[in-house]
SERO-4910 file (N, C-alpha, C, O; in steps of 0.05 Angstrom, whole numbers):
BEGIN
 pado doro    nc1    nc2    nc3   cac1   cac2   cac3    cc1    cc2    cc3    oc1    oc2    oc3
  Unk    A   -284    125    -76   -256    129    -83   -239    107    -70   -247     95    -49
  Unk    A   -216    101    -81   -199     81    -71   -177     92    -53   -174    116    -49
  Unk    A   -161     74    -42   -139     81    -25   -113     81    -40   -112     72    -63
  Unk    A    -92     91    -27    -66     90    -40    -56     61    -43    -42     55    -63
  Unk    A    -64     43    -25    -56     16    -27    -66      2    -53    -52    -12    -66
  Unk    A    -92      7    -59   -103     -6    -83    -92      7   -108    -89     -6   -129
  Unk    A    -85     33   -107    -72     46   -130    -45     34   -136    -39     27   -159
  Unk    A    -29     30   -115     -2     19   -119     -4    -11   -126     12    -21   -141
  Unk    A    -25    -25   -116    -29    -53   -124    -35    -55   -154    -25    -73   -167
  Unk    A    -51    -36   -164    -57    -36   -193    -32    -32   -209    -28    -44   -230
  Unk    A    -15    -13   -200     10     -8   -214     29    -32   -212     42    -40   -232
  Unk    A     31    -44   -189     49    -67   -185     41    -90   -202     59   -105   -212
  Unk    A     15    -94   -207      6   -116   -224     17   -114   -253     18   -134   -267
  Unk    A     25    -90   -261     34    -85   -288     65    -86   -291     76    -83   -313
  Unk    A     79    -88   -268    108    -89   -269    117   -112   -287    109   -135   -282
  Unk    A    134   -106   -307    143   -127   -325    127   -127   -351    133   -142   -370
  Unk    A    105   -112   -352     89   -111   -376    105    -99   -399    119    -79   -395
  Unk    A    103   -111   -423    118   -101   -446     98    -92   -468     78   -105   -473
  Unk    A    105    -69   -480     88    -59   -502     92    -75   -527    112    -89   -530
  Unk    A     74    -72   -545     77    -84   -572     91    -64   -590    103    -45   -581
  Unk    A     90    -69   -616    104    -51   -634     90    -24   -635     66    -21   -634
  Unk    A    107     -3   -638     97     24   -641     79     34   -618     58     46   -623
  Unk    A     88     28   -594     73     37   -570     45     24   -567     27     37   -557
  Unk    A     42      0   -577     16    -13   -574     14    -24   -546     30    -40   -537
  Unk    A     -7    -15   -531    -10    -24   -503    -40    -26   -496    -57    -15   -509
  Unk    A    -45    -41   -474    -72    -42   -464    -80    -15   -452   -104     -8   -451
  Unk    A    -61      0   -442    -66     26   -430    -76     46   -452    -95     61   -448
  Unk    A    -62     46   -474    -70     63   -496    -96     55   -508   -112     72   -515
  Unk    A   -101     29   -511   -126     19   -521   -149     28   -503   -170     36   -512
  Unk    A   -145     25   -477   -166     33   -458   -171     63   -460   -194     72   -459
  Unk    A   -150     79   -462   -153    108   -462   -165    118   -489   -179    138   -489
  Unk    A   -160    103   -510   -170    111   -536   -148    125   -553   -154    138   -573
  Unk    A   -123    122   -544   -100    134   -559    -78    113   -562    -55    119   -556
  Unk    A    -85     90   -571    -64     69   -574    -44     78   -595    -49     95   -611
  Unk    A    -20     66   -593      3     72   -610     14    100   -605     25    113   -623
  Unk    A     11    109   -580     23    135   -571     39    130   -546     34    111   -531
  Unk    A     57    149   -539     71    147   -513     50    144   -490     31    159   -490
  Unk    A     55    126   -472     34    118   -454     40    120   -424     25    108   -408
  Unk    A     60    135   -417     67    136   -388     44    147   -372     38    136   -350
  Unk    A     32    169   -381     10    181   -365    -16    166   -369    -33    166   -352
  Unk    A    -19    153   -392    -43    136   -395    -41    112   -376    -62    102   -367
  Unk    A    -17    103   -370    -15     81   -350    -23     90   -323    -38     76   -308
  Unk    A    -15    115   -315    -24    126   -289    -54    127   -288    -67    120   -268
  Unk    A    -66    137   -310    -95    140   -311   -109    112   -310   -130    109   -298
  Unk    A    -97     93   -324   -108     66   -324   -108     54   -296   -128     42   -288
  Unk    A    -86     57   -281    -84     46   -254   -104     61   -236   -116     48   -218
  Unk    A   -107     87   -240   -126    102   -224   -155     92   -229   -170     89   -210
  Unk    A   -161     87   -254   -188     77   -260   -193     49   -248   -214     44   -237
  Unk    A   -173     32   -251   -176      4   -240   -179      4   -210   -191    -14   -199
  Unk    A   -167     23   -196   -166     23   -167   -187     41   -154   -188     44   -130
  Unk    A   -205     52   -170   -225     70   -160   -215     97   -152   -227    111   -136
  Unk    A   -193    105   -164   -180    131   -157   -181    151   -180   -167    171   -179
  Unk    A   -197    147   -201   -197    165   -224   -204    193   -215   -193    212   -227
  Unk    A   -222    196   -196   -230    223   -188   -209    239   -174   -209    264   -175
  Unk    A   -189    226   -161   -169    240   -147   -142    240   -161   -124    256   -154
  Unk    A   -138    223   -181   -113    222   -196   -116    235   -223    -97    247   -233
  Unk    A   -140    234   -234   -145    246   -260   -142    227   -283   -132    204   -279
  Unk    A   -150    235   -307   -147    219   -331   -133    236   -352   -145    255   -363
  Unk    A   -108    230   -357    -92    246   -376    -74    228   -392    -67    206   -384
  Unk    A    -67    239   -416    -47    226   -433    -23    244   -438     -3    236   -449
  Unk    A    -25    269   -429     -5    289   -433      5    300   -407    -11    313   -392
  Unk    A     30    295   -400     40    302   -373     37    331   -366     28    337   -343
  Unk    A     43    351   -384     40    379   -375     11    386   -367      7    402   -349
  Unk    A     -8    374   -381    -36    379   -373    -42    368   -346    -57    379   -330
  Unk    A    -31    345   -340    -35    332   -314    -22    349   -292    -34    352   -271
  Unk    A      1    360   -297     14    378   -278     -4    401   -272     -8    408   -248
  Unk    A    -15    414   -292    -32    437   -289    -57    430   -273    -67    447   -257
  Unk    A    -67    406   -277    -91    397   -262    -85    396   -232   -101    405   -216
  Unk    A    -62    384   -225    -55    383   -197    -50    411   -185    -58    416   -163
  Unk    A    -37    428   -200    -32    455   -191    -58    470   -186    -61    484   -166
  Unk    A    -78    467   -204   -103    480   -201   -119    471   -177   -135    485   -166
  Unk    A   -113    446   -168   -127    435   -145   -111    440   -119   -120    431    -97
  Unk    A    -89    454   -121    -73    460    -97    -59    435    -87    -53    432    -63
  Unk    A    -53    416   -105    -41    391    -97    -13    386   -110     -5    363   -116
  Unk    A      1    408   -115     27    406   -127     48    410   -105     46    428    -89
  Unk    A     68    392   -105     89    392    -85    116    395    -99    121    382   -119
  Unk    A    134    412    -88    159    418   -101    178    394   -101    175    375    -85
  Unk    A    197    394   -119    213    370   -125    230    361   -102    235    337    -99
  Unk    A    239    379    -84    256    371    -62    242    368    -35    255    365    -14
  Unk    A    215    368    -36    200    362    -12    200    333     -6    208    316    -23
  Unk    A    192    325     18    189    297     24    168    285      6    146    297      2
  Unk    A    174    262     -6    155    249    -24    139    228     -8    150    215     10
  Unk    A    114    225    -15     97    206     -1     90    183    -20     87    186    -44
  Unk    A     87    160     -8     77    137    -23     50    144    -36     31    153    -23
  Unk    A     49    140    -62     24    146    -77     26    172    -92      8    178   -108
  Unk    A     46    189    -86     49    214   -102     53    207   -131     65    187   -138
  Unk    A     43    224   -148     48    222   -177     71    240   -184     70    264   -182
  Unk    A     94    228   -192    118    243   -196    122    249   -226    119    232   -243
  Unk    A    128    274   -232    133    283   -259    163    290   -262    175    302   -244
  Unk    A    173    283   -285    202    287   -291    207    307   -313    190    312   -330
  Unk    A    230    319   -311    240    336   -333    269    327   -338    287    331   -322
  Unk    A    273    315   -362    300    305   -367    321    326   -372    344    322   -367
  Unk    A    312    349   -383    331    371   -389    332    393   -368    345    413   -372
  Unk    A    317    389   -346    316    409   -325    298    433   -331    298    452   -316
  Unk    A    282    431   -352    264    452   -359    238    451   -343    236    436   -324
  Unk    A    219    469   -350    195    472   -335    172    454   -345    150    456   -334
  Unk    A    177    438   -366    156    422   -378    160    393   -371    183    382   -373
  Unk    A    139    379   -362    141    351   -354    145    333   -378    130    336   -398
  Unk    A    164    315   -377    170    297   -399    160    268   -394    157    253   -413
  Unk    A    155    261   -369    150    233   -362    137    233   -334    137    253   -320
  Unk    A    124    210   -327    110    209   -302    111    180   -291    114    161   -306
  Unk    A    109    178   -264    107    152   -251     93    155   -225     82    177   -218
  Unk    A     92    134   -209     79    135   -182    100    127   -162    115    107   -165
  Unk    A    101    142   -140    120    137   -118    110    114   -101     86    113    -94
  Unk    A    127     94    -95    119     70    -81    128     69    -52    120     51    -38
  Unk    A    144     88    -43    153     89    -16    158    117     -7    167    134    -24
  Unk    A    153    124     18    160    151     28    190    156     25    206    138     27
  Unk    A    196    181     19    224    189     15    229    216     28    214    235     23
  Unk    A    249    219     45    255    245     58    262    266     37    269    259     14
  Unk    A    259    291     44    265    313     26    293    310     14    313    306     28
  Unk    A    294    312    -12    320    312    -26    330    284    -33    350    282    -48
  Unk    A    319    263    -22    329    236    -26    318    223    -52    298    233    -63
  Unk    A    331    202    -61    322    187    -84    294    177    -79    286    174    -56
  Unk    A    279    171   -100    252    161    -97    249    134   -112    263    129   -132
  Unk    A    232    117   -101    226     91   -113    199     94   -127    180    105   -116
  Unk    A    197     83   -151    173     87   -167    165     62   -183    180     43   -185
  Unk    A    142     64   -194    133     46   -216    126     65   -239    112     84   -235
  Unk    A    136     59   -263    132     76   -286    125     59   -311    137     38   -315
  Unk    A    107     69   -327    101     57   -353    117     71   -374    125     94   -371
  Unk    A    121     58   -397    134     70   -420    162     80   -413    171    102   -422
  Unk    A    177     63   -398    204     70   -392    221     45   -397    211     25   -408
  Unk    A    246     46   -389    264     23   -393    272     11   -366    269     25   -345
  Unk    A    281    -13   -366    288    -27   -341    313    -15   -328    316    -17   -304
  Unk    A    330     -2   -343    354     10   -333    360     36   -347    344     46   -362
  Unk    A    384     47   -341    391     73   -351    400     73   -380    403     94   -392
  Unk    A    404     49   -391    415     48   -419    393     53   -440    400     61   -462
  Unk    A    368     48   -433    347     52   -453    334     79   -450    342     95   -433
  Unk    A    313     84   -466    298    109   -464    283    110   -438    270     91   -430
  Unk    A    286    133   -424    273    136   -398    244    145   -401    227    139   -384
  Unk    A    238    159   -422    211    169   -426    195    157   -449    172    165   -454
  Unk    A    207    138   -463    193    124   -484    206     97   -488    216     90   -509
  Unk    A    205     81   -466    218     55   -466    199     33   -475    180     38   -490
  Unk    A    204      9   -466    189    -14   -476    170    -27   -457    157    -47   -464
  Unk    A    168    -16   -432    150    -30   -414    146    -15   -388    151      9   -385
  Unk    A    136    -30   -368    130    -20   -341    150    -32   -322    154    -56   -321
  Unk    A    164    -14   -307    185    -24   -289    186     -9   -263    176     14   -261
  Unk    A    197    -21   -242    204     -8   -218    231      7   -222    249     -4   -234
  Unk    A    232     32   -214    256     48   -218    263     63   -192    246     67   -174
  Unk    A    288     71   -190    298     89   -169    308    113   -184    326    111   -201
  Unk    A    298    137   -177    305    162   -191    317    182   -171    310    183   -148
  Unk    A    336    198   -181    347    219   -166    329    244   -167    314    247   -186
  Unk    A    332    262   -148    315    286   -148    323    305   -171    306    322   -178
  Unk    A    347    302   -182    355    320   -203    337    316   -228    336    334   -245
  Unk    A    323    293   -230    306    288   -253    277    296   -249    261    296   -267
  Unk    A    271    303   -224    243    308   -216    235    337   -221    249    355   -215
  Unk    A    211    340   -233    199    367   -236    183    374   -211    184    397   -202
  Unk    A    168    355   -202    151    359   -178    132    336   -175    133    316   -190
  Unk    A    114    338   -155     96    316   -149     67    326   -148     62    348   -138
  Unk    A     49    310   -159     21    314   -154     14    296   -130     23    273   -128
  Unk    A     -2    306   -112     -9    291    -87    -39    287    -86    -54    304    -76
  Unk    A    -49    264    -96    -77    258    -96    -89    256    -68    -75    248    -49
  Unk    A   -114    263    -65   -127    261    -39   -140    233    -37   -165    230    -39
  Unk    A   -123    213    -34   -134    185    -32   -152    182     -8   -150    197     12
  Unk    A   -170    164    -10   -186    156     14   -169    143     35   -153    126     28
  Unk    A   -171    152     59   -155    140     81   -167    113     88   -191    110     90
  Unk    A   -150     93     91   -160     66     98   -174     67    125   -166     82    143
  Unk    A   -194     50    128   -208     49    154   -189     40    176   -173     22    172
  Unk    A   -192     52    199   -176     44    222   -187     18    234   -211     17    240
  Unk    A   -170     -3    236   -180    -28    247   -191    -24    276   -180     -8    291
  Unk    A   -212    -38    282   -224    -36    309   -218    -62    323   -225    -84    315
  Unk    A   -205    -59    346   -197    -82    362   -213    -83    388   -222    -63    399
  Unk    A   -217   -107    397   -232   -112    422   -216   -102    446   -193   -110    449
  Unk    A   -228    -86    463   -213    -77    488   -210   -101    507   -226   -120    506
  Unk    A   -189   -100    523   -185   -121    543   -208   -123    562   -215   -103    575
  Unk    A   -221   -146    564   -245   -148    581   -239   -152    610   -258   -153    626
  Unk    A   -214   -154    618   -207   -158    646   -199   -186    652   -210   -205    640
  Unk    A   -181   -190    670   -171   -217    676   -193   -235    687   -194   -259    681
  Unk    A   -211   -224    703   -233   -240    715   -251   -252    694   -263   -273    699
  Unk    A   -253   -239    671   -271   -248    650   -264   -277    642   -282   -294    639
  Unk    A   -239   -282    638   -230   -308    628   -232   -330    650   -237   -353    643
  Unk    A   -229   -323    675   -230   -342    696   -259   -350    702   -264   -369    718
  Unk    A   -278   -336    690   -306   -343    693   -315   -363    672   -339   -368    669
  Unk    A   -296   -376    657   -302   -395    636   -323   -384    616   -344   -396    612
  Unk    A   -317   -362    603   -336   -349    585   -341   -365    560   -325   -381    551
  Unk    A   -364   -359    548   -371   -370    522   -381   -347    505   -402   -336    511
  Unk    A   -365   -339    484   -373   -316    468   -358   -316    442   -338   -330    439
  Unk    A   -367   -299    424   -353   -296    398   -325   -284    402   -307   -287    386
  Unk    A   -321   -269    425   -295   -257    430   -274   -279    434   -251   -276    426
  Unk    A   -281   -301    447   -262   -323    451   -255   -336    424   -232   -343    420
  Unk    A   -274   -339    406   -268   -349    380   -249   -331    365   -229   -340    353
  Unk    A   -254   -305    366   -237   -285    353   -209   -286    364   -189   -284    349
  Unk    A   -207   -288    391   -181   -290    403   -166   -315    394   -142   -314    387
  Unk    A   -180   -337    393   -168   -362    385   -157   -361    356   -136   -372    350
  Unk    A   -172   -349    339   -164   -346    311   -138   -329    309   -121   -335    293
  Unk    A   -136   -309    325   -112   -293    325    -88   -309    336    -66   -306    326
  Unk    A    -93   -325    356    -71   -342    367    -62   -362    346    -38   -366    344
  Unk    A    -80   -373    331    -73   -391    309    -56   -376    289    -36   -386    279
  Unk    A    -65   -352    281    -51   -336    261    -23   -329    270     -5   -326    254
  Unk    A    -19   -327    297      8   -321    307     25   -345    312     47   -343    323
  Unk    A     15   -369    304     30   -394    308     31   -404    336     50   -417    344
  Unk    A     10   -397    352     10   -404    380    -13   -424    386    -24   -423    408
  Unk    A    -20   -440    368    -43   -458    371    -37   -483    387    -17   -497    382
  Unk    A    -54   -489    407    -53   -514    422    -80   -528    418    -87   -546    434
  Unk    A    -94   -521    397   -121   -531    392   -119   -557    376   -104   -560    357
  Unk    A   -135   -577    385   -139   -601    369   -162   -598    350   -164   -612    330
  Unk    A   -181   -580    357   -203   -572    340   -210   -543    347   -203   -534    369
  Unk    A   -225   -530    330   -232   -503    336   -211   -483    325   -198   -489    305
  Unk    A   -208   -460    337   -220   -451    363   -250   -446    361   -261   -441    340
  Unk    A   -262   -446    385   -291   -441    386   -297   -421    407   -279   -409    419
  Unk    A   -323   -417    413   -332   -395    430   -328   -401    460   -328   -382    477
  Unk    A   -324   -427    468   -321   -433    496   -292   -432    505   -275   -445    492
  Unk    A   -286   -417    526   -259   -416    537   -253   -444    548   -268   -455    564
  Unk    A   -230   -455    540   -222   -482    548   -192   -482    556   -178   -462    554
  Unk    A   -183   -506    564   -155   -509    571   -137   -504    546   -115   -495    548
  Unk    A   -148   -510    522   -133   -506    497   -129   -476    492   -108   -468    482
  Unk    A   -149   -460    499   -146   -431    497   -124   -421    515   -107   -405    508
  Unk    A   -124   -432    540   -104   -423    559    -76   -431    550    -57   -416    552
  Unk    A    -73   -456    541    -47   -465    531    -38   -448    507    -14   -441    505
  Unk    A    -56   -442    489    -49   -426    466    -41   -398    475    -22   -387    464
  Unk    A    -55   -387    494    -49   -360    503    -22   -360    517     -7   -340    515
  Unk    A    -16   -381    532     10   -383    545     33   -383    524     54   -371    528
  Unk    A     28   -397    502     48   -397    480     52   -368    469     74   -360    463
  Unk    A     30   -353    467     32   -325    458     47   -308    478     64   -292    471
  Unk    A     42   -313    504     57   -298    524     87   -303    522    103   -285    525
  Unk    A     94   -329    518    122   -336    516    134   -323    490    157   -314    490
  Unk    A    118   -322    469    128   -310    444    133   -280    448    151   -269    436
  Unk    A    118   -268    466    122   -239    472    144   -235    492    149   -212    500
  Unk    A    157   -256    501    180   -253    519    175   -257    548    192   -253    565
  Unk    A    151   -266    555    144   -271    583    151   -299    591    153   -317    574
  Unk    A    154   -304    617    160   -331    627    149   -334    655    140   -315    667
  Unk    A    150   -359    665    141   -365    692    112   -357    696     95   -364    680
  Unk    A    107   -344    719     79   -337    726     67   -317    706     43   -314    704
  Unk    A     85   -303    691     75   -283    672     67   -297    645     57   -283    627
  Unk    A     71   -323    643     64   -338    619     46   -362    628     51   -384    619
  Unk    A     26   -356    645      9   -377    655    -16   -382    639    -32   -399    646
  Unk    A    -19   -367    617    -42   -371    599    -66   -354    606    -86   -354    591
  Unk    A    -66   -340    628    -88   -322    634    -82   -295    621    -61   -282    627
  Unk    A    -99   -285    603    -93   -261    589    -89   -236    607   -104   -233    627
  Unk    A    -70   -220    600    -66   -194    612    -68   -172    591    -67   -178    567
  Unk    A    -71   -148    600    -76   -126    581    -53   -122    561    -58   -117    537
  Unk    A    -28   -124    570     -5   -119    552     -5   -139    528     -3   -131    505
  Unk    A     -8   -165    534     -7   -185    513    -33   -184    497    -33   -190    473
  Unk    A    -56   -178    510    -81   -176    495    -80   -154    475    -88   -158    452
  Unk    A    -71   -131    483    -69   -108    464    -51   -115    440    -56   -107    418
  Unk    A    -29   -129    446    -10   -137    425    -22   -157    406    -14   -158    383
  Unk    A    -41   -173    416    -53   -194    399    -71   -183    378    -75   -195    357
  Unk    A    -83   -159    383   -100   -145    364   -124   -163    356   -128   -170    333
  Unk    A   -139   -170    376   -164   -186    371   -185   -168    359   -191   -147    370
  Unk    A   -196   -175    336   -217   -158    324   -241   -154    341   -249   -173    356
  Unk    A   -253   -131    341   -278   -126    355   -300   -143    343   -301   -147    319
  Unk    A   -317   -154    360   -339   -172    351   -365   -161    361   -386   -172    356
***
């Protein structure tokens, strides 16, 4: 299964996509129902592309999709806090039947407007909201929301960082993959004093680079002497090796 990040990335890749005549879309062709309203087929298409089909579902009809989330205990009321990745269903007339669907792209406190990506809508309020001409980013009020489906996305792996090895470690002129990893992070932070490398051997260039990192973190004088300390090391987020 995929994460919420890859689901939203799949949706984002389609922002600006325009349908052909009579609802002709790649989403409908993929689903097998081309030339039909395609808002929920777009959600299904993005789920399939991102490895999330099992947790988002495959639907072309919004009311059936709503019932699927409800049956799984994953239905959230319209005025609850919305989460990034929620599948939002709309009712234009305030009734109990879903008319349209999109994906929430940012967390939203209870009752607040939501930011979305939606297929088969219009770029603004002047066109059809539930059978428009393309895929767009939208901001919607809660008055239009029926509720949210909340997929059980795979949680992204927690990054593993190298623990601080102690100040004495660096003064012993170490040679290890940890020094290379540290140097690469210093380069990524714009604190490079390397003429080549970085490499596995601790050198004066490593110390100068680390001193630049300490200054970037607001330290000065003896606190920016290039010898790593725990506070700046933890902030550097050196990958575990």
